[in-house]
FIDREN-631430 format. One record per residue (C-alpha): residue in one letter; residue number from 0; y, x, z. Coordinates in Angstrom, 3 decimals. Each point is the difference from the previous one (the first is absolute). Example, Ala and Ser with C-alpha at 12.3 -4.5 7.8 and 13.67 -1.06 7.14 Angstrom:
<pts>
PT	a	0	-4.500	12.300	7.800
PT	s	1	3.440	1.370	-0.660
</pts>
This chain:
<pts>
PT	m	0	135.874	194.304	-4.119
PT	f	1	-3.095	-1.245	0.236
PT	v	2	-3.246	1.791	-1.280
PT	d	3	-3.269	-1.691	0.717
PT	k	4	-2.258	1.032	-3.343
PT	v	5	0.275	3.728	-1.262
PT	d	6	-2.854	2.346	-2.005
PT	i	7	-0.389	3.169	0.704
PT	y	8	-2.298	3.466	-0.283
PT	v	9	-1.500	1.727	2.512
PT	k	10	-2.219	3.083	0.088
PT	a	11	-1.880	1.737	2.855
PT	g	12	0.362	3.885	-0.008
PT	d	13	-2.205	2.316	-1.682
PT	g	14	-2.986	1.792	1.192
PT	g	15	0.611	4.023	0.065
PT	n	16	-1.713	2.387	-1.903
PT	g	17	-2.506	1.816	1.751
PT	r	18	0.791	3.732	-0.120
PT	v	19	-2.328	3.165	-1.836
PT	s	20	0.085	2.925	2.313
PT	f	21	-2.024	2.706	1.279
PT	h	22	0.720	1.485	3.054
PT	r	23	1.440	3.696	0.091
PT	e	24	0.324	1.995	3.314
PT	k	25	-0.039	3.824	0.401
PT	y	26	-3.315	0.977	1.189
PT	i	27	-2.194	-3.309	-1.001
PT	a	28	-1.508	0.238	-3.428
PT	k	29	-0.763	-2.496	-2.400
PT	g	30	1.316	-3.164	2.588
PT	g	31	-0.772	-2.580	-2.157
PT	p	32	1.936	-3.005	-0.650
PT	d	33	2.461	-1.339	2.467
PT	g	34	1.709	-3.210	-2.000
PT	g	35	1.220	-2.461	2.191
PT	d	36	0.027	-3.420	-0.930
PT	g	37	2.900	-2.280	-1.430
PT	g	38	2.026	-2.668	2.477
PT	r	39	-0.272	-3.564	-0.302
PT	g	40	2.685	-1.903	-1.970
PT	g	41	2.058	-2.109	2.391
PT	n	42	-0.742	-3.769	-0.021
PT	v	43	2.305	-2.737	-1.110
PT	v	44	0.381	-2.691	3.176
PT	f	45	1.976	-2.937	0.198
PT	e	46	1.525	-1.377	3.583
PT	v	47	1.169	-2.582	1.100
PT	d	48	4.070	0.122	0.848
PT	d	49	1.188	-3.248	2.025
PT	g	50	3.453	0.746	-0.336
PT	t	51	0.414	-0.407	-3.622
PT	n	52	-0.762	-3.150	-1.936
PT	t	53	0.457	0.722	-3.417
PT	l	54	-1.075	2.555	-2.627
PT	l	55	2.890	1.313	-1.318
PT	a	56	-0.548	3.365	1.182
PT	f	57	-2.144	-0.021	-3.199
PT	r	58	2.685	-1.088	-2.584
PT	y	59	1.065	3.732	-1.044
PT	r	60	-3.158	1.874	1.239
PT	r	61	-3.281	-1.137	-1.673
PT	k	62	-2.270	3.017	0.022
PT	f	63	-1.705	1.286	3.161
PT	i	64	-2.190	2.987	-0.115
PT	a	65	-1.510	2.145	2.900
PT	e	66	0.341	3.695	0.661
PT	n	67	-3.283	2.068	-1.226
PT	g	68	-2.221	2.123	2.073
PT	e	69	0.489	3.644	-0.194
PT	d	70	-2.499	2.206	-1.427
PT	g	71	-2.629	1.975	1.518
PT	k	72	1.070	3.064	1.618
PT	p	73	-1.704	3.681	-0.195
PT	g	74	-2.064	0.914	3.594
PT	k	75	-1.783	-3.589	-0.225
PT	m	76	3.215	-1.608	1.216
PT	h	77	0.614	-3.550	-1.015
PT	g	78	3.025	-1.233	-2.181
PT	k	79	2.133	-2.410	1.949
PT	s	80	-0.533	-3.755	-0.465
PT	g	81	2.988	-2.110	-1.347
PT	e	82	2.241	-2.144	1.812
PT	d	83	-0.593	-3.704	-0.247
PT	l	84	2.213	-2.369	-1.617
PT	i	85	0.931	-2.887	2.280
PT	i	86	2.002	-2.798	-2.010
PT	r	87	1.162	-2.720	2.395
PT	v	88	0.268	-3.410	-1.006
PT	p	89	0.846	-3.489	1.586
PT	r	90	-2.613	-1.736	1.981
PT	g	91	-1.734	-2.928	-2.339
PT	t	92	0.313	2.532	-3.096
PT	l	93	-2.993	-0.275	-2.731
PT	i	94	-1.009	2.561	-1.768
PT	r	95	-1.676	-0.678	-3.289
PT	d	96	-1.699	1.791	-3.254
PT	t	97	2.581	-0.242	-2.417
PT	a	98	-2.292	-0.519	-2.601
PT	s	99	-2.185	-2.550	1.082
PT	g	100	2.256	-1.704	2.745
PT	k	101	-2.764	0.302	3.164
PT	i	102	0.990	0.017	2.900
PT	i	103	-0.935	3.469	1.294
PT	h	104	1.257	-0.205	3.745
PT	d	105	1.874	-2.244	1.650
PT	m	106	2.897	1.601	3.002
PT	s	107	-0.254	-1.904	1.777
PT	d	108	-1.793	0.878	3.208
PT	g	109	2.449	2.910	0.795
PT	k	110	-3.101	2.664	-0.512
PT	p	111	0.639	3.150	-2.314
PT	f	112	-1.715	-0.248	-3.139
PT	i	113	-1.171	2.721	-2.565
PT	l	114	0.676	-0.885	-3.434
PT	c	115	-0.706	3.057	-1.616
PT	r	116	-2.441	2.637	1.425
PT	g	117	1.258	3.826	-0.845
PT	g	118	-2.866	1.995	-1.890
PT	r	119	-2.251	2.387	1.598
PT	g	120	0.413	3.662	0.028
PT	g	121	-1.780	2.659	-1.735
PT	w	122	-2.727	2.170	0.749
PT	g	123	0.827	3.709	0.022
PT	n	124	-2.531	2.466	-1.658
PT	r	125	-1.495	0.922	3.754
PT	h	126	-1.789	-3.535	-0.304
PT	f	127	-1.428	1.294	-3.574
PT	a	128	-1.946	2.947	1.629
PT	t	129	-3.960	0.319	-0.707
PT	p	130	-2.753	2.657	0.746
PT	t	131	0.126	0.091	-3.738
PT	r	132	3.812	-0.529	-0.902
PT	q	133	2.206	2.499	2.642
PT	t	134	3.045	0.364	-1.857
PT	p	135	0.926	-3.972	-1.064
PT	r	136	2.938	0.479	-2.039
PT	f	137	0.934	-3.666	-0.062
PT	a	138	1.312	-2.709	2.370
PT	k	139	0.578	-4.113	0.028
PT	s	140	2.949	-1.193	-0.980
PT	g	141	1.260	-2.587	2.818
PT	m	142	-0.042	-3.419	-1.231
PT	k	143	2.725	-2.743	-1.115
PT	g	144	1.583	-2.355	2.231
PT	e	145	-0.434	-3.728	-0.868
PT	e	146	2.721	-1.752	-1.746
PT	k	147	0.814	-3.000	-0.366
PT	n	148	2.668	-2.850	-1.827
PT	v	149	0.437	-2.788	3.007
PT	t	150	2.210	-2.780	0.491
PT	l	151	2.061	-0.604	3.106
PT	e	152	0.388	-3.515	0.316
PT	l	153	1.276	-1.221	4.048
PT	k	154	-0.592	-3.553	1.262
PT	m	155	1.768	0.100	3.218
PT	i	156	-1.812	-0.890	2.909
PT	a	157	1.093	-3.163	2.240
PT	d	158	-1.670	-3.034	1.750
PT	v	159	2.794	-2.141	-1.680
PT	g	160	2.075	-0.318	-2.935
PT	l	161	3.620	-2.240	-0.168
PT	i	162	0.032	-1.056	-3.433
PT	g	163	1.968	-2.652	-1.735
PT	m	164	3.216	0.236	-2.199
PT	p	165	3.178	2.214	-0.080
PT	s	166	1.921	-0.367	3.179
PT	v	167	-1.535	-2.892	1.519
PT	g	168	-0.036	2.687	3.313
PT	k	169	-3.100	2.124	0.161
PT	s	170	2.046	2.896	1.163
PT	s	171	1.542	-2.274	2.615
PT	i	172	-2.964	-1.040	1.506
PT	l	173	-1.922	3.798	0.094
PT	a	174	3.387	1.446	1.262
PT	a	175	-0.224	-3.401	2.912
PT	v	176	-3.721	0.965	0.987
PT	s	177	-0.441	3.255	-0.274
PT	s	178	2.253	3.706	0.228
PT	a	179	0.466	0.068	-3.697
PT	r	180	3.058	0.110	-1.028
PT	p	181	0.124	-0.491	-3.900
PT	k	182	2.508	-0.767	-2.237
PT	i	183	1.794	-3.585	-0.008
PT	a	184	2.625	-1.627	-2.236
PT	d	185	0.805	-3.085	-1.267
PT	y	186	-1.140	0.984	-3.760
PT	p	187	-2.978	0.122	-2.197
PT	f	188	-2.624	2.582	0.242
PT	t	189	1.429	1.436	3.334
PT	t	190	-3.194	1.391	0.626
PT	l	191	-1.027	2.611	-2.729
PT	s	192	-3.056	1.224	2.274
PT	p	193	-3.049	-1.517	2.398
PT	n	194	1.402	0.735	3.180
PT	l	195	-1.993	0.302	2.930
PT	g	196	0.316	-1.358	4.046
PT	v	197	-2.635	-0.159	2.905
PT	v	198	0.293	-2.893	1.548
PT	s	199	-0.765	0.302	4.165
PT	l	200	-1.814	-2.538	1.617
PT	g	201	0.126	1.870	3.629
PT	d	202	-3.304	0.845	1.231
PT	d	203	-1.864	-1.971	-2.801
PT	g	204	0.911	2.641	-2.183
PT	g	205	2.098	-0.811	-3.509
PT	f	206	-0.552	0.046	-3.848
PT	v	207	2.233	1.314	-2.915
PT	m	208	1.963	-2.141	-1.915
PT	a	209	1.239	0.945	-3.879
PT	d	210	2.999	-1.390	-1.346
PT	i	211	-0.597	-0.261	-3.903
PT	p	212	2.494	-0.147	-2.324
PT	g	213	0.994	-3.012	-1.283
PT	l	214	-2.007	-1.734	-2.356
PT	i	215	1.292	-2.092	-3.147
PT	e	216	-1.886	-2.141	-2.640
PT	g	217	-1.577	2.690	-2.781
PT	a	218	-0.807	2.078	2.766
PT	a	219	-3.682	0.643	-0.732
PT	e	220	1.336	1.279	-3.869
PT	g	221	2.633	2.183	1.419
PT	a	222	2.985	-2.120	0.426
PT	g	223	2.526	0.851	2.693
PT	l	224	-1.922	2.251	3.154
PT	g	225	-2.879	-1.311	0.537
PT	h	226	-2.459	1.156	-2.056
PT	e	227	1.236	3.598	0.924
PT	f	228	-1.514	-1.015	3.728
PT	l	229	-2.980	-3.055	-0.572
PT	r	230	-2.082	2.439	0.941
PT	h	231	1.100	0.681	3.514
PT	i	232	-1.156	-3.522	0.716
PT	e	233	-3.439	0.339	-0.987
PT	r	234	-0.727	2.289	3.894
PT	c	235	1.785	-3.148	1.553
PT	r	236	-2.083	-2.226	2.868
PT	l	237	2.942	-2.462	-0.371
PT	l	238	2.696	-1.675	-2.010
PT	v	239	2.881	-1.099	1.588
PT	h	240	1.820	-2.087	-2.880
PT	v	241	3.915	0.077	1.099
PT	v	242	2.091	-3.064	-2.095
PT	d	243	3.942	-0.287	0.621
PT	v	244	0.639	-3.828	1.451
PT	s	245	3.948	0.605	0.350
PT	s	246	2.010	-2.860	-1.255
PT	l	247	1.821	2.952	-1.984
PT	a	248	-3.218	1.634	-1.851
PT	e	249	-0.659	-3.542	-1.822
PT	r	250	-3.500	0.976	-0.831
PT	d	251	-3.240	-1.866	-0.415
PT	p	252	-1.948	2.039	2.996
PT	v	253	-3.512	-2.258	-1.369
PT	a	254	1.104	1.518	-3.958
PT	d	255	0.732	3.272	1.312
PT	i	256	-3.535	0.302	1.873
PT	e	257	-1.757	-0.995	-3.403
PT	t	258	1.831	2.562	-1.971
PT	i	259	-1.180	2.490	2.134
PT	n	260	-3.450	-0.721	0.620
PT	g	261	-0.270	-0.436	-3.528
PT	e	262	1.031	3.568	-0.499
PT	l	263	-2.255	1.424	2.581
PT	k	264	-2.526	-1.984	-1.985
PT	r	265	0.723	1.337	-3.427
PT	y	266	-0.083	3.631	1.620
PT	g	267	-3.611	-0.486	1.473
PT	e	268	-0.952	-0.970	-2.966
PT	r	269	1.684	2.799	-2.029
PT	y	270	-1.776	2.315	2.340
PT	n	271	-2.890	-1.764	1.343
PT	v	272	1.079	-1.281	3.732
PT	d	273	0.461	-2.651	1.417
PT	l	274	3.258	-0.002	1.992
PT	m	275	-0.261	-3.629	0.288
PT	a	276	-2.650	0.599	2.076
PT	l	277	1.968	1.401	3.073
PT	p	278	1.069	-2.669	2.322
PT	q	279	3.737	-1.079	0.290
PT	i	280	1.988	-1.211	2.268
PT	i	281	3.632	-1.726	-1.020
PT	a	282	2.999	1.270	1.538
PT	a	283	3.255	-2.258	-0.304
PT	n	284	2.781	2.246	0.341
PT	k	285	4.011	-0.355	0.487
PT	y	286	-1.174	-3.463	1.871
PT	d	287	3.044	0.593	2.160
PT	a	288	1.948	-0.253	-3.450
PT	a	289	-1.563	-3.857	-1.038
PT	s	290	1.887	-3.013	0.078
PT	e	291	-0.508	-2.657	2.476
PT	d	292	-1.140	-2.397	-2.825
PT	a	293	-1.943	2.540	-1.574
PT	d	294	-4.117	-1.729	-1.270
PT	f	295	-2.234	2.726	0.491
PT	s	296	-3.309	-2.954	-0.301
PT	a	297	-0.872	2.011	-3.414
PT	l	298	-0.402	2.952	1.455
PT	e	299	-1.539	-1.178	3.067
PT	a	300	-2.285	-1.996	-2.280
PT	y	301	-0.988	3.042	-2.686
PT	a	302	-0.647	1.884	3.631
PT	k	303	-2.732	-2.174	1.333
PT	e	304	-1.342	-0.877	-3.362
PT	n	305	-0.801	3.798	-0.251
PT	g	306	-1.301	0.999	3.662
PT	r	307	2.835	1.915	0.688
PT	d	308	2.006	0.559	3.234
PT	l	309	4.081	-0.686	-0.494
PT	l	310	2.311	0.965	2.377
PT	f	311	3.694	-0.318	-0.153
PT	i	312	1.825	3.115	1.084
PT	s	313	2.812	1.953	-0.207
PT	a	314	0.443	3.242	0.227
PT	a	315	3.717	0.614	0.243
PT	t	316	-0.047	-2.142	3.329
PT	g	317	-3.919	0.916	0.803
PT	y	318	-0.556	-3.527	0.152
PT	n	319	-3.874	-0.634	0.226
PT	m	320	-0.376	3.833	-0.667
PT	d	321	-2.363	0.771	3.003
PT	k	322	-1.961	-3.231	-1.023
PT	l	323	-0.353	1.490	-3.702
PT	v	324	-1.126	2.996	1.337
PT	s	325	-2.600	-1.484	2.530
PT	t	326	-1.331	-2.078	-2.925
PT	i	327	-0.646	3.290	-2.196
PT	a	328	-1.475	1.508	2.749
PT	r	329	-2.512	-3.315	0.406
PT	h	330	-1.103	0.376	-3.571
PT	l	331	-0.530	3.446	-0.044
PT	a	332	-2.534	-0.280	2.797
PT	t	333	-2.298	-1.840	-1.874
PT	l	334	0.284	1.937	-3.219
PT	p	335	-1.819	3.450	-1.379
PT	p	336	1.401	3.531	0.418
PT	i	337	2.369	1.106	-2.841
PT	t	338	-1.847	0.558	-2.965
PT	i	339	-1.634	4.273	-0.815
PT	y	340	-0.846	0.289	-3.465
PT	e	341	-3.370	1.857	-0.569
PT	p	342	-0.609	2.362	-2.173
PT	e	343	-0.662	-0.765	-3.436
PT	y	344	-0.065	3.549	-2.153
PT	e	345	-3.380	1.550	0.681
PT	p	346	-0.441	3.665	1.017
PT	e	347	-2.248	0.775	-2.820
PT	d	348	2.787	-0.988	-2.178
PT	d	349	1.125	3.125	0.900
PT	h	350	-2.926	2.386	-1.570
PT	k	351	-0.649	-1.730	-2.911
PT	g	352	-0.823	2.452	-3.109
PT	e	353	0.585	2.603	2.450
PT	k	354	-3.772	1.626	-1.182
PT	q	355	0.827	-1.458	-3.533
PT	t	356	-0.714	2.238	-2.580
PT	i	357	1.753	-0.283	-3.744
PT	v	358	-1.536	1.520	-2.973
PT	r	359	1.384	-0.257	-3.373
PT	r	360	-0.401	2.005	-3.456
PT	e	361	3.118	0.703	-1.945
PT	n	362	-1.616	1.412	-3.327
PT	d	363	-2.231	3.248	0.929
PT	k	364	1.422	-0.318	3.648
PT	f	365	-1.236	-1.823	2.928
PT	i	366	2.909	-0.859	2.882
PT	v	367	-1.329	-0.873	3.544
PT	e	368	2.521	-0.986	2.268
PT	g	369	-0.192	-1.345	3.534
PT	e	370	2.335	-0.024	3.522
PT	w	371	-3.155	1.739	2.022
PT	l	372	-0.448	2.559	-3.174
PT	f	373	3.552	0.440	0.344
PT	n	374	-0.015	1.052	3.729
PT	l	375	-3.725	1.845	-0.846
PT	l	376	1.904	2.170	-1.995
PT	g	377	3.103	1.120	2.129
PT	q	378	-3.095	1.166	2.175
PT	v	379	-1.134	2.497	-2.696
PT	n	380	0.471	3.518	-0.897
PT	l	381	0.264	0.220	-2.997
PT	n	382	-0.383	3.722	0.100
PT	d	383	-2.311	0.160	1.625
PT	r	384	-4.010	0.168	-0.632
PT	e	385	-1.006	-1.784	3.342
PT	s	386	2.559	-2.546	-0.261
PT	l	387	-1.122	-0.709	-3.756
PT	a	388	-3.762	-0.582	0.786
PT	y	389	1.063	-2.408	2.940
PT	f	390	2.364	-1.943	-1.955
PT	g	391	-3.310	-0.533	-2.569
PT	r	392	-1.981	-1.077	2.312
PT	v	393	2.101	-2.626	0.870
PT	l	394	0.316	-1.716	-3.000
PT	k	395	-3.592	0.307	-0.416
PT	r	396	-0.696	-1.428	3.552
PT	n	397	2.108	-2.789	-1.116
PT	g	398	-1.156	-1.506	-3.007
PT	v	399	2.808	1.738	-2.460
PT	i	400	-1.899	2.166	-1.981
PT	d	401	-2.631	-2.833	-0.662
PT	l	402	3.030	-2.496	-0.677
PT	l	403	1.425	2.929	-2.666
PT	e	404	-3.983	-0.093	-1.712
PT	a	405	0.432	-3.320	-0.166
PT	h	406	3.201	-0.314	-1.839
PT	g	407	-1.701	2.971	-2.514
PT	c	408	1.414	2.836	1.438
PT	k	409	-2.312	3.291	-1.115
PT	d	410	-0.029	3.331	0.696
PT	g	411	3.118	2.191	-1.794
PT	d	412	2.112	-3.361	0.476
PT	t	413	3.451	0.829	1.512
PT	v	414	0.703	-2.238	3.406
PT	f	415	3.137	-0.923	1.506
PT	i	416	0.345	-0.689	3.897
PT	y	417	4.065	-0.529	0.153
PT	d	418	0.811	3.996	-0.820
PT	f	419	-3.415	1.534	0.343
PT	e	420	-1.650	0.624	-3.190
PT	f	421	-3.353	0.798	-0.618
PT	d	422	-3.061	0.520	-2.287
PT	f	423	-2.738	-2.775	0.679
PT	v	424	-3.357	1.879	0.777
PT	k	425	-3.014	-2.255	0.911
</pts>
């Protein structure tokens, strides 16, 4: 089974909490606060795995959570940082934000990409000691790790894409010019997933060729197998349009080409990509099985009219296969490199609403919400007077008190900040 698009949830590890601790040692009186800091949460890191060409590993596992950092320890000892979670994907995988569809990153350059960063560890109580506050009984909680719902979309990286109707010999061509060994049989849809092969040009390097599963009329709307694989054509620099010219096929090569190109055009209009702008070469395969009196004038006229090279080849006998490879290489030398998609998701999109404060009134109660307030509450010891005073100063400094007054809150009214309830006093 071939899987090339999947939705997953990823979350980095939360930072460990700071420790409230005081030094205890014989003969040392009033040793002071010595609570250690929490460890950093693990990151979620994507890496390229060139040994895979499918997202099948994500079919049954859709949730990925990195390890949390450990809490701080007594004696000023830091908690252990959480292990990074490594997620391996095929080269060419796009990471998209599920909600907006925007591209976050293109996994094509082979470099690791940190999608979600782990939360920072909280400070131990030793950081809050001052000349006037020598026994702080509170510490900071660790920060939450980043989390995202993302869509993984595989667009295979290949210089050349073999396209055409089912059973025209695309897999045979790939096997003839590369070391790839795709399944070959004489029935429709033998190829159920794209196959990749490297075509060597000796000292001049080589190029990557992809055998795209056979397309039929209606592929852009989901008919046959084509709809699942048309996206893999997007990255190709050159298309080799394979047609069957054997006398046994009894097909019209020109009609087949126009049918497939019509599907490419409809797919491009649907997904806002111009597949028809990709240069094409026409490879008339199974020439060895053509009758002696076969008339190819219509095909030759079509190729000339559209400015496309036409080569009569036979993958079975090797006829003109070297010429096909050299023609492809000549075209590739003049074409731009493979498309690398630029990020569309702005970094600030991750922080929208991070400092947002929501105040609403329900009868005589005022409810205050905001993610930053939820994190702040985790840093407050509600049983410690000094910690509560610190909490009040933060609320005033960030405009929460003014916001409550603007909504009509007055002395004696009840305020709820999540599970913390208090009477409002100006």
